[in-house]
MMTF fields as JSON, N, C-alpha, C and O atoms, coordinates in Angstrom:
{
  "mmtfVersion": "1.0.0",
  "mmtfProducer": "UNKNOWN",
  "numBonds": 459,
  "numAtoms": 460,
  "numGroups": 115,
  "numChains": 1,
  "numModels": 1,
  "chainsPerModel": [1],
  "groupsPerChain": [115],
  "chainIdList": ["A"],
  "bondAtomList": [4, 2, 8, 6, 12, 10, 16, 14, 20, 18, 24, 22, 28, 26, 32, 30, 36, 34, 40, 38, 44, 42, 48, 46, 52, 50, 56, 54, 60, 58, 64, 62, 68, 66, 72, 70, 76, 74, 80, 78, 84, 82, 88, 86, 92, 90, 96, 94, 100, 98, 104, 102, 108, 106, 112, 110, 116, 114, 120, 118, 124, 122, 128, 126, 132, 130, 136, 134, 140, 138, 144, 142, 148, 146, 152, 150, 156, 154, 160, 158, 164, 162, 168, 166, 172, 170, 176, 174, 180, 178, 184, 182, 188, 186, 192, 190, 196, 194, 200, 198, 204, 202, 208, 206, 212, 210, 216, 214, 220, 218, 224, 222, 228, 226, 232, 230, 236, 234, 240, 238, 244, 242, 248, 246, 252, 250, 256, 254, 260, 258, 264, 262, 268, 266, 272, 270, 276, 274, 280, 278, 284, 282, 288, 286, 292, 290, 296, 294, 300, 298, 304, 302, 308, 306, 312, 310, 316, 314, 320, 318, 324, 322, 328, 326, 332, 330, 336, 334, 340, 338, 344, 342, 348, 346, 352, 350, 356, 354, 360, 358, 364, 362, 368, 366, 372, 370, 376, 374, 380, 378, 384, 382, 388, 386, 392, 390, 396, 394, 400, 398, 404, 402, 408, 406, 412, 410, 416, 414, 420, 418, 424, 422, 428, 426, 432, 430, 436, 434, 440, 438, 444, 442, 448, 446, 452, 450, 456, 454],
  "bondOrderList": [1, 1, 1, 1, 1, 1, 1, 1, 1, 1, 1, 1, 1, 1, 1, 1, 1, 1, 1, 1, 1, 1, 1, 1, 1, 1, 1, 1, 1, 1, 1, 1, 1, 1, 1, 1, 1, 1, 1, 1, 1, 1, 1, 1, 1, 1, 1, 1, 1, 1, 1, 1, 1, 1, 1, 1, 1, 1, 1, 1, 1, 1, 1, 1, 1, 1, 1, 1, 1, 1, 1, 1, 1, 1, 1, 1, 1, 1, 1, 1, 1, 1, 1, 1, 1, 1, 1, 1, 1, 1, 1, 1, 1, 1, 1, 1, 1, 1, 1, 1, 1, 1, 1, 1, 1, 1, 1, 1, 1, 1, 1, 1, 1, 1],
  "groupList": [{"groupName": "MET", "atomNameList": ["N", "CA", "C", "O"], "elementList": ["N", "C", "C", "O"], "formalChargeList": [0, 0, 0, 0], "bondAtomList": [1, 0, 2, 1, 3, 2], "bondOrderList": [1, 1, 2], "singleLetterCode": "M", "chemCompType": "L-PEPTIDE LINKING"}, {"groupName": "GLU", "atomNameList": ["N", "CA", "C", "O"], "elementList": ["N", "C", "C", "O"], "formalChargeList": [0, 0, 0, 0], "bondAtomList": [1, 0, 2, 1, 3, 2], "bondOrderList": [1, 1, 2], "singleLetterCode": "E", "chemCompType": "L-PEPTIDE LINKING"}, {"groupName": "PRO", "atomNameList": ["N", "CA", "C", "O"], "elementList": ["N", "C", "C", "O"], "formalChargeList": [0, 0, 0, 0], "bondAtomList": [1, 0, 2, 1, 3, 2], "bondOrderList": [1, 1, 2], "singleLetterCode": "P", "chemCompType": "L-PEPTIDE LINKING"}, {"groupName": "ILE", "atomNameList": ["N", "CA", "C", "O"], "elementList": ["N", "C", "C", "O"], "formalChargeList": [0, 0, 0, 0], "bondAtomList": [1, 0, 2, 1, 3, 2], "bondOrderList": [1, 1, 2], "singleLetterCode": "I", "chemCompType": "L-PEPTIDE LINKING"}, {"groupName": "VAL", "atomNameList": ["N", "CA", "C", "O"], "elementList": ["N", "C", "C", "O"], "formalChargeList": [0, 0, 0, 0], "bondAtomList": [1, 0, 2, 1, 3, 2], "bondOrderList": [1, 1, 2], "singleLetterCode": "V", "chemCompType": "L-PEPTIDE LINKING"}, {"groupName": "ASN", "atomNameList": ["N", "CA", "C", "O"], "elementList": ["N", "C", "C", "O"], "formalChargeList": [0, 0, 0, 0], "bondAtomList": [1, 0, 2, 1, 3, 2], "bondOrderList": [1, 1, 2], "singleLetterCode": "N", "chemCompType": "L-PEPTIDE LINKING"}, {"groupName": "ALA", "atomNameList": ["N", "CA", "C", "O"], "elementList": ["N", "C", "C", "O"], "formalChargeList": [0, 0, 0, 0], "bondAtomList": [1, 0, 2, 1, 3, 2], "bondOrderList": [1, 1, 2], "singleLetterCode": "A", "chemCompType": "L-PEPTIDE LINKING"}, {"groupName": "GLY", "atomNameList": ["N", "CA", "C", "O"], "elementList": ["N", "C", "C", "O"], "formalChargeList": [0, 0, 0, 0], "bondAtomList": [1, 0, 2, 1, 3, 2], "bondOrderList": [1, 1, 2], "singleLetterCode": "G", "chemCompType": "PEPTIDE LINKING"}, {"groupName": "PHE", "atomNameList": ["N", "CA", "C", "O"], "elementList": ["N", "C", "C", "O"], "formalChargeList": [0, 0, 0, 0], "bondAtomList": [1, 0, 2, 1, 3, 2], "bondOrderList": [1, 1, 2], "singleLetterCode": "F", "chemCompType": "L-PEPTIDE LINKING"}, {"groupName": "TYR", "atomNameList": ["N", "CA", "C", "O"], "elementList": ["N", "C", "C", "O"], "formalChargeList": [0, 0, 0, 0], "bondAtomList": [1, 0, 2, 1, 3, 2], "bondOrderList": [1, 1, 2], "singleLetterCode": "Y", "chemCompType": "L-PEPTIDE LINKING"}, {"groupName": "LEU", "atomNameList": ["N", "CA", "C", "O"], "elementList": ["N", "C", "C", "O"], "formalChargeList": [0, 0, 0, 0], "bondAtomList": [1, 0, 2, 1, 3, 2], "bondOrderList": [1, 1, 2], "singleLetterCode": "L", "chemCompType": "L-PEPTIDE LINKING"}, {"groupName": "ARG", "atomNameList": ["N", "CA", "C", "O"], "elementList": ["N", "C", "C", "O"], "formalChargeList": [0, 0, 0, 0], "bondAtomList": [1, 0, 2, 1, 3, 2], "bondOrderList": [1, 1, 2], "singleLetterCode": "R", "chemCompType": "L-PEPTIDE LINKING"}, {"groupName": "ASP", "atomNameList": ["N", "CA", "C", "O"], "elementList": ["N", "C", "C", "O"], "formalChargeList": [0, 0, 0, 0], "bondAtomList": [1, 0, 2, 1, 3, 2], "bondOrderList": [1, 1, 2], "singleLetterCode": "D", "chemCompType": "L-PEPTIDE LINKING"}, {"groupName": "THR", "atomNameList": ["N", "CA", "C", "O"], "elementList": ["N", "C", "C", "O"], "formalChargeList": [0, 0, 0, 0], "bondAtomList": [1, 0, 2, 1, 3, 2], "bondOrderList": [1, 1, 2], "singleLetterCode": "T", "chemCompType": "L-PEPTIDE LINKING"}, {"groupName": "TRP", "atomNameList": ["N", "CA", "C", "O"], "elementList": ["N", "C", "C", "O"], "formalChargeList": [0, 0, 0, 0], "bondAtomList": [1, 0, 2, 1, 3, 2], "bondOrderList": [1, 1, 2], "singleLetterCode": "W", "chemCompType": "L-PEPTIDE LINKING"}, {"groupName": "SER", "atomNameList": ["N", "CA", "C", "O"], "elementList": ["N", "C", "C", "O"], "formalChargeList": [0, 0, 0, 0], "bondAtomList": [1, 0, 2, 1, 3, 2], "bondOrderList": [1, 1, 2], "singleLetterCode": "S", "chemCompType": "L-PEPTIDE LINKING"}, {"groupName": "CYS", "atomNameList": ["N", "CA", "C", "O"], "elementList": ["N", "C", "C", "O"], "formalChargeList": [0, 0, 0, 0], "bondAtomList": [1, 0, 2, 1, 3, 2], "bondOrderList": [1, 1, 2], "singleLetterCode": "C", "chemCompType": "L-PEPTIDE LINKING"}, {"groupName": "GLN", "atomNameList": ["N", "CA", "C", "O"], "elementList": ["N", "C", "C", "O"], "formalChargeList": [0, 0, 0, 0], "bondAtomList": [1, 0, 2, 1, 3, 2], "bondOrderList": [1, 1, 2], "singleLetterCode": "Q", "chemCompType": "L-PEPTIDE LINKING"}, {"groupName": "HIS", "atomNameList": ["N", "CA", "C", "O"], "elementList": ["N", "C", "C", "O"], "formalChargeList": [0, 0, 0, 0], "bondAtomList": [1, 0, 2, 1, 3, 2], "bondOrderList": [1, 1, 2], "singleLetterCode": "H", "chemCompType": "L-PEPTIDE LINKING"}],
  "groupTypeList": [0, 1, 2, 3, 1, 4, 5, 6, 7, 7, 8, 9, 10, 11, 6, 10, 11, 4, 12, 12, 11, 3, 12, 12, 13, 6, 6, 13, 7, 1, 3, 10, 7, 10, 13, 2, 1, 11, 6, 10, 6, 11, 3, 12, 1, 8, 13, 11, 7, 14, 6, 1, 1, 13, 1, 10, 15, 14, 6, 4, 16, 6, 17, 13, 12, 4, 13, 16, 10, 6, 3, 3, 13, 9, 12, 4, 7, 11, 12, 12, 10, 13, 10, 6, 6, 15, 2, 6, 18, 6, 1, 2, 12, 1, 1, 8, 6, 7, 2, 8, 6, 6, 3, 1, 11, 8, 4, 4, 6, 13, 9, 11, 17, 12, 1],
  "groupIdList": [1, 2, 3, 4, 5, 6, 7, 8, 9, 10, 11, 12, 13, 14, 15, 16, 17, 18, 19, 20, 21, 22, 23, 24, 25, 26, 27, 28, 29, 30, 31, 32, 33, 34, 35, 36, 37, 38, 39, 40, 41, 42, 43, 44, 45, 46, 47, 48, 49, 50, 51, 52, 53, 54, 55, 56, 57, 58, 59, 60, 61, 62, 63, 64, 65, 66, 67, 68, 69, 70, 71, 72, 73, 74, 75, 76, 77, 78, 79, 80, 81, 82, 83, 84, 85, 86, 87, 88, 89, 90, 91, 92, 93, 94, 95, 96, 97, 98, 99, 100, 101, 102, 103, 104, 105, 106, 107, 108, 109, 110, 111, 112, 113, 114, 115],
  "secStructList": [7, 7, 7, 7, 7, 3, 3, 3, 6, 6, 3, 3, 3, 7, 7, 7, 7, 3, 3, 6, 6, 3, 3, 7, 2, 2, 2, 2, 2, 2, 2, 2, 6, 7, 7, 2, 2, 2, 2, 2, 2, 2, 2, 2, 2, 2, 2, 2, 2, 2, 2, 6, 6, 1, 7, 3, 3, 3, 3, 3, 3, 7, 1, 1, 1, 7, 7, 3, 3, 3, 3, 3, 3, 3, 5, 6, 6, 6, 6, 5, 7, 7, 3, 3, 3, 7, 6, 6, 1, 1, 1, 2, 2, 2, 2, 6, 2, 2, 2, 2, 2, 2, 2, 2, 2, 2, 2, 2, 6, 6, 6, 7, 6, 6, 7],
  "xCoordList": [0.991, -0.032, 1.058, 2.236, 0.29, 1.202, 0.627, -0.532, 1.409, 0.942, 0.057, 0.271, -1.061, -2.203, -1.814, -1.094, -2.359, -2.016, -3.55, -4.505, -3.31, -4.82, -4.915, -4.209, -6.062, -5.746, -6.663, -7.771, -6.859, -7.542, -7.243, -6.339, -8.202, -8.556, -7.445, -8.08, -6.405, -5.628, -4.34, -3.509, -4.062, -3.158, -3.309, -4.298, -1.923, -1.655, -1.008, 0.12, -1.724, -0.899, -0.388, -1.043, 0.815, 1.773, 3.042, 3.563, 3.297, 4.17, 5.897, 6.626, 5.99, 7.375, 8.799, 8.988, 9.331, 10.883, 11.96, 12.244, 12.777, 14.106, 14.568, 15.256, 14.402, 15.059, 15.501, 15.865, 15.58, 16.294, 15.691, 16.165, 13.974, 13.501, 12.45, 11.516, 13.077, 12.037, 13.162, 13.876, 13.303, 14.196, 13.582, 13.622, 13.023, 11.781, 12.665, 12.176, 13.865, 14.743, 14.928, 14.78, 15.35, 15.369, 13.894, 13.726, 12.908, 11.96, 10.805, 9.841, 11.048, 11.336, 11.766, 11.191, 12.986, 13.553, 13.217, 13.258, 12.843, 12.227, 10.769, 10.542, 9.928, 8.964, 8.946, 8.648, 9.521, 9.621, 10.307, 10.183, 11.558, 12.583, 13.775, 14.33, 14.008, 14.917, 16.436, 16.454, 17.398, 18.643, 18.456, 17.607, 19.263, 18.857, 19.358, 18.828, 20.355, 20.198, 19.046, 18.575, 18.602, 17.632, 16.111, 15.067, 16.312, 15.001, 15.252, 14.21, 16.446, 16.126, 16.578, 17.248, 16.027, 15.91, 14.191, 13.446, 13.667, 12.402, 11.468, 10.561, 11.962, 11.662, 11.615, 10.865, 12.913, 12.636, 11.724, 11.59, 11.158, 10.566, 9.288, 8.651, 8.722, 7.614, 7.34, 6.349, 8.016, 8.265, 7.577, 6.647, 8.465, 8.556, 6.658, 5.849, 6.344, 5.172, 3.841, 2.833, 4.165, 3.377, 3.54, 2.479, 4.319, 4.745, 4.289, 3.481, 4.459, 3.653, 2.615, 2.331, 1.619, 0.493, 0.848, -0.22, 1.411, 1.156, 1.666, 1.89, 1.709, 2.013, 1.824, 2.805, 0.956, 1.127, 1.085, 0.691, 1.504, 1.966, 1.821, 1.795, 1.748, 1.455, 2.244, 2.199, 3.03, 3.723, 2.47, 2.366, 1.99, 1.335, 1.706, 2.439, 1.334, 1.933, 1.334, 0.507, 1.773, 0.56, 0.235, 0.831, -0.823, -0.852, -0.158, -0.181, 0.689, 1.787, 3.174, 4.196, 2.935, 5.072, 4.811, 3.968, 5.876, 6.27, 7.136, 7.997, 6.841, 7.4, 6.663, 5.873, 6.969, 6.385, 6.625, 7.622, 5.16, 4.736, 3.928, 3.665, 3.857, 3.156, 2.863, 2.708, 2.738, 2.935, 2.165, 2.318, 0.951, -0.343, 0.529, 1.184, 0.388, 0.865, -0.431, -1.147, -0.517, -1.903, -1.207, -0.692, -1.324, -0.758, -2.058, -2.996, -1.86, -2.836, -2.949, -4.113, -2.221, -2.074, -3.114, -4.073, -2.27, -3.036, -4.291, -4.941, -4.395, -5.965, -5.444, -6.117, -4.125, -3.924, -3.335, -2.379, -4.137, -4.359, -3.596, -3.867, -2.471, -1.198, -1.31, -1.439, -1.319, -0.792, 0.687, 0.835, 1.613, 2.686, 3.125, 2.981, 3.658, 3.928, 5.2, 5.833, 5.433, 7.002, 6.544, 5.381, 7.217, 6.662, 6.568, 6.298, 6.815, 6.655, 4.765, 4.213, 4.248, 2.789, 2.122, 2.056, 1.7, 1.207, -0.199, -0.676, -0.813, -2.321, -2.083, -2.369, -1.432, -1.671, -2.89, -3.311, -3.212, -4.675, -5.368, -6.054, -5.706, -6.498, -6.063, -6.896, -4.876, -4.384, -4.234, -4.017, -4.459, -4.07, -5.711, -5.585, -6.833, -7.595, -8.282, -9.194, -7.962, -8.515, -8.032, -8.616, -6.603, -5.861, -6.136, -6.164, -6.422, -6.316, -7.473, -7.535, -8.784, -10.035, -10.013, -10.644, -9.342, -9.36, -8.796, -9.42, -8.1, -6.761, -8.106, -8.507, -8.552, -9.189, -10.643, -11.101, -11.278, -12.267, -11.768, -12.415, -10.35, -9.986, -9.468, -8.898, -9.538, -9.07, -10.158, -10.241, -11.443, -12.767, -13.205, -13.824, -12.564, -13.227, -12.637, -13.301, -11.357, -10.756, -10.382, -10.159, -10.321, -9.647, -11.232, -11.355, -12.098, -13.201, -14.657, -15.645, -14.569, -16.024, -16.699, -17.7, -16.847, -18.246, -18.491, -19.084, -17.918, -18.062, -19.139, -19.744],
  "yCoordList": [-1.163, 0.186, 1.058, 0.912, 2.162, 3.479, 4.542, 4.604, 5.092, 6.177, 7.337, 7.988, 7.275, 7.724, 9.347, 9.431, 10.464, 11.666, 12.155, 11.868, 13.262, 13.23, 14.616, 14.948, 15.371, 16.925, 17.164, 17.087, 17.424, 17.206, 18.839, 19.316, 19.369, 20.746, 21.437, 22.127, 21.647, 22.684, 21.701, 22.188, 20.331, 19.407, 19.079, 19.078, 18.643, 18.059, 16.271, 16.177, 15.078, 13.623, 13.372, 13.375, 13.112, 12.441, 11.377, 11.307, 10.655, 9.433, 10.186, 11.062, 9.691, 10.17, 9.732, 8.589, 10.452, 10.441, 10.823, 11.099, 10.852, 10.879, 11.529, 10.667, 12.526, 12.678, 13.982, 14.48, 14.631, 16.071, 17.225, 18.361, 16.64, 17.625, 17.965, 18.764, 16.881, 16.139, 15.388, 14.528, 15.775, 14.811, 14.634, 15.508, 13.363, 13.588, 12.904, 12.818, 12.507, 11.6, 12.389, 11.788, 14.15, 14.191, 14.673, 14.929, 14.713, 14.532, 13.55, 13.86, 12.195, 10.969, 10.71, 9.988, 11.377, 10.646, 11.091, 10.336, 12.33, 13.159, 12.43, 12.189, 12.13, 11.562, 10.611, 10.662, 9.534, 8.24, 7.828, 6.711, 9.069, 8.736, 7.803, 6.825, 8.131, 6.898, 8.099, 9.299, 7.218, 8.1, 8.326, 7.653, 9.309, 9.381, 8.232, 8.159, 7.275, 6.089, 5.288, 4.565, 5.278, 4.408, 5.138, 4.538, 6.207, 7.112, 6.843, 6.476, 6.872, 6.782, 5.278, 4.984, 4.217, 2.715, 2.626, 2.045, 3.396, 3.386, 3.672, 3.002, 4.784, 5.574, 4.617, 4.523, 3.776, 2.918, 1.46, 0.848, 0.997, 0.53, 0.633, -0.287, 2.154, 2.504, 2.564, 1.955, 3.135, 2.68, 1.719, 1.772, 0.408, -1.168, -1.52, -2.013, -0.966, -1.174, -0.995, -1.702, 0.279, 0.936, 0.061, 0.023, -0.475, -1.263, -2.63, -3.115, -3.396, -4.683, -4.81, -5.906, -3.19, -3.167, -3.364, -3.847, -3.357, -4.281, -3.196, -3.41, -2.355, -1.044, 0.65, 1.235, 1.088, 2.042, 3.675, 3.982, 4.219, 5.574, 7.164, 7.068, 8.061, 8.897, 10.252, 10.194, 11.567, 12.521, 13.831, 14.799, 13.768, 15.222, 16.411, 16.897, 17.407, 18.034, 19.711, 19.903, 20.714, 21.747, 21.754, 20.89, 22.692, 22.85, 23.711, 23.707, 24.727, 25.476, 25.171, 25.823, 24.085, 23.581, 22.155, 21.761, 21.637, 20.349, 19.715, 18.851, 20.174, 19.497, 18.75, 19.293, 17.306, 16.668, 16.703, 16.466, 17.157, 17.544, 16.002, 15.773, 15.551, 13.803, 13.127, 13.516, 11.402, 10.171, 9.497, 9.119, 8.907, 8.176, 6.654, 6.596, 6.038, 4.641, 3.382, 3.113, 2.851, 2.018, 0.37, 0.114, -0.459, -1.724, -2.939, -3.314, -3.326, -3.784, -5.297, -5.694, -5.978, -6.837, -7.114, -7.767, -6.265, -6.269, -4.988, -4.642, -4.64, -3.484, -2.81, -2.876, -2.028, -1.08, 0.275, 0.221, 1.594, 2.919, 3.379, 2.768, 4.347, 4.963, 6.345, 6.373, 7.483, 8.957, 8.95, 8.417, 9.394, 9.66, 11.16, 11.598, 11.975, 13.592, 13.513, 12.596, 14.595, 14.706, 15.523, 15.826, 15.666, 16.427, 17.665, 18.164, 18.632, 19.824, 19.408, 20.496, 18.915, 19.109, 18.109, 16.885, 19.243, 18.73, 18.103, 17.267, 18.464, 17.484, 17.312, 18.109, 15.948, 15.697, 15.016, 15.012, 14.398, 13.501, 14.771, 14.413, 16.104, 16.731, 17.725, 18.3, 17.901, 18.533, 18.465, 19.278, 16.934, 16.234, 15.075, 13.996, 15.295, 14.584, 14.964, 14.237, 15.927, 15.872, 14.756, 13.677, 15.114, 14.33, 12.856, 12.223, 12.225, 10.935, 10.672, 9.6, 11.38, 10.912, 10.839, 9.962, 11.685, 11.045, 9.614, 8.682, 9.539, 8.304, 7.184, 6.559, 7.069, 6.325, 5.709, 4.571, 7.088, 6.856, 5.969, 5.192, 6.496, 6.042, 4.337, 3.708, 3.782, 2.677, 2.186, 1.251, 2.581, 1.998, 1.415, 0.397, 2.602, 1.962, 1.167, 0.389, 0.963, 0.258, -1.211, -2.178, -1.321, -2.425, -3.385, -4.597, -2.336, -2.478, -2.403, -1.92, -2.958, -2.814, -3.059, -2.36, -4.219, -4.38, -3.601, -4.114, -1.992, -1.832, -0.533, 0.184],
  "zCoordList": [0.284, -0.122, -0.109, 0.217, -0.608, -0.696, 0.499, 0.909, 0.792, 2.583, 1.769, 0.746, 2.742, 2.41, 3.119, 4.114, 2.495, 3.024, 2.985, 2.264, 4.382, 4.738, 5.605, 6.557, 4.959, 5.367, 6.516, 5.985, 7.859, 9.261, 9.703, 10.388, 9.129, 9.551, 10.256, 11.052, 10.432, 10.551, 10.859, 11.626, 10.338, 9.982, 8.979, 8.247, 8.812, 7.506, 7.788, 8.273, 7.483, 7.782, 6.744, 5.701, 6.782, 5.945, 6.472, 7.585, 5.33, 5.496, 6.323, 5.857, 7.151, 8.058, 6.958, 6.54, 6.768, 5.768, 6.23, 7.395, 5.023, 5.348, 3.615, 3.07, 2.87, 1.558, 1.412, 2.477, 0.53, 0.156, 0.274, 0.27, 0.44, 1.216, 2.446, 2.508, 3.547, 4.33, 5.242, 4.728, 6.729, 7.412, 8.931, 9.797, 9.069, 9.982, 11.332, 12.459, 11.021, 12.173, 13.363, 14.427, 13.418, 14.932, 15.662, 16.854, 14.59, 15.435, 15.805, 16.506, 15.187, 15.442, 16.599, 17.414, 16.782, 17.856, 19.019, 19.991, 19.128, 20.23, 20.587, 21.773, 19.732, 19.839, 21.076, 22.27, 19.976, 20.526, 21.373, 21.876, 21.818, 22.859, 21.846, 22.347, 20.736, 20.306, 19.945, 19.67, 20.091, 19.444, 17.909, 17.325, 17.176, 15.828, 14.927, 13.819, 15.262, 14.502, 14.899, 14.021, 15.837, 16.04, 15.438, 15.184, 15.35, 14.66, 13.352, 12.809, 12.391, 11.371, 11.021, 10.031, 12.153, 11.312, 11.566, 10.778, 12.963, 12.808, 11.543, 11.049, 11.231, 9.794, 8.632, 7.66, 9.148, 7.692, 7.685, 6.626, 8.859, 9.599, 9.205, 8.692, 9.509, 9.149, 7.482, 7.079, 6.694, 5.442, 4.801, 3.997, 5.513, 4.708, 5.09, 4.304, 6.849, 7.212, 6.182, 6.182, 5.211, 4.75, 3.425, 2.801, 2.974, 1.548, 2.152, 1.359, 3.152, 3.376, 4.221, 4.704, 4.621, 5.009, 6.331, 6.706, 7.132, 8.718, 10.015, 11.206, 9.447, 10.015, 9.452, 8.994, 9.511, 9.003, 9.894, 11.019, 9.116, 10.22, 9.943, 8.716, 10.095, 9.638, 11.052, 12.281, 9.896, 10.46, 10.885, 10.131, 11.567, 12.365, 12.108, 12.969, 10.759, 10.849, 10.587, 9.696, 11.335, 10.933, 9.719, 9.075, 8.845, 7.673, 7.003, 5.772, 7.827, 7.488, 7.467, 7.254, 7.726, 7.428, 8.231, 9.037, 7.641, 7.229, 8.461, 8.297, 9.483, 10.598, 11.617, 12.389, 11.614, 12.53, 13.846, 14.528, 14.157, 15.744, 16.825, 18.006, 15.965, 16.621, 15.596, 14.438, 16.327, 15.118, 15.397, 16.559, 14.705, 14.658, 14.008, 12.967, 14.556, 14.273, 14.18, 15.144, 13.11, 13.405, 12.996, 11.907, 13.97, 13.836, 13.212, 13.916, 11.987, 11.521, 12.088, 12.139, 12.41, 12.886, 14.486, 14.899, 14.851, 16.506, 16.405, 17.392, 15.602, 15.157, 16.3, 17.329, 16.318, 17.895, 17.092, 16.319, 17.441, 16.883, 17.67, 18.704, 17.977, 19.139, 18.757, 17.534, 19.233, 19.478, 20.042, 21.142, 19.518, 20.379, 20.111, 18.97, 21.114, 20.737, 21.247, 21.771, 21.001, 22.154, 23.762, 24.028, 24.292, 25.917, 26.006, 27.098, 24.625, 24.766, 24.443, 24.612, 24.272, 23.73, 25.419, 25.528, 26.58, 27.364, 27.029, 27.797, 25.984, 26.213, 24.626, 23.732, 24.527, 23.237, 22.358, 21.201, 23.755, 23.23, 22.998, 22.041, 23.204, 23.117, 22.042, 21.34, 21.934, 20.744, 19.349, 18.451, 19.457, 18.145, 18.241, 17.664, 18.8, 18.7, 17.387, 16.994, 16.747, 14.965, 14.487, 14.386, 14.096, 13.416, 13.257, 12.201, 15.023, 15.341, 14.996, 14.393, 15.164, 14.564, 13.176, 12.586, 12.592, 10.879, 10.851, 10.342, 11.18, 11.184, 11.358, 10.376, 12.327, 12.964, 12.302, 12.408, 11.463, 10.722, 9.157, 8.455, 9.027, 7.561, 8.225, 7.333, 9.159, 9.904, 9.831, 9.034, 10.606, 10.669, 9.237, 8.925, 8.387, 6.714, 6.227, 5.542, 6.292, 5.586, 6.258, 5.529, 7.924, 8.13, 9.186, 9.366, 9.627, 10.776, 10.209, 10.761, 9.052, 7.869, 8.5, 8.346, 9.772, 10.422, 11.658, 12.607, 11.69, 12.926, 12.326, 13.122]
}
């Protein structure tokens, strides 16, 4: 599966990346508490997760900036949807409720059709 990009109100959700335009290594490390090397490896895992349709992930960004503020992950096999944000966001569940709800709707429509 190719990564799905989502507009969610004041947020834009996209695949985590490391390329000549965007490097999410530092943000991934901060959000997930990883070293730069492990953060880079985790982004590679996220990329494989999309290709294999086993783990789907999104960088949550403000509409006006490509900086990753939070990460939403859906583990297809475990049917587990999670949100992670850096400690700078005191109320991440509230702050990123809109993007999380948008991805939850995608998950329900794509993987939980019985609901």
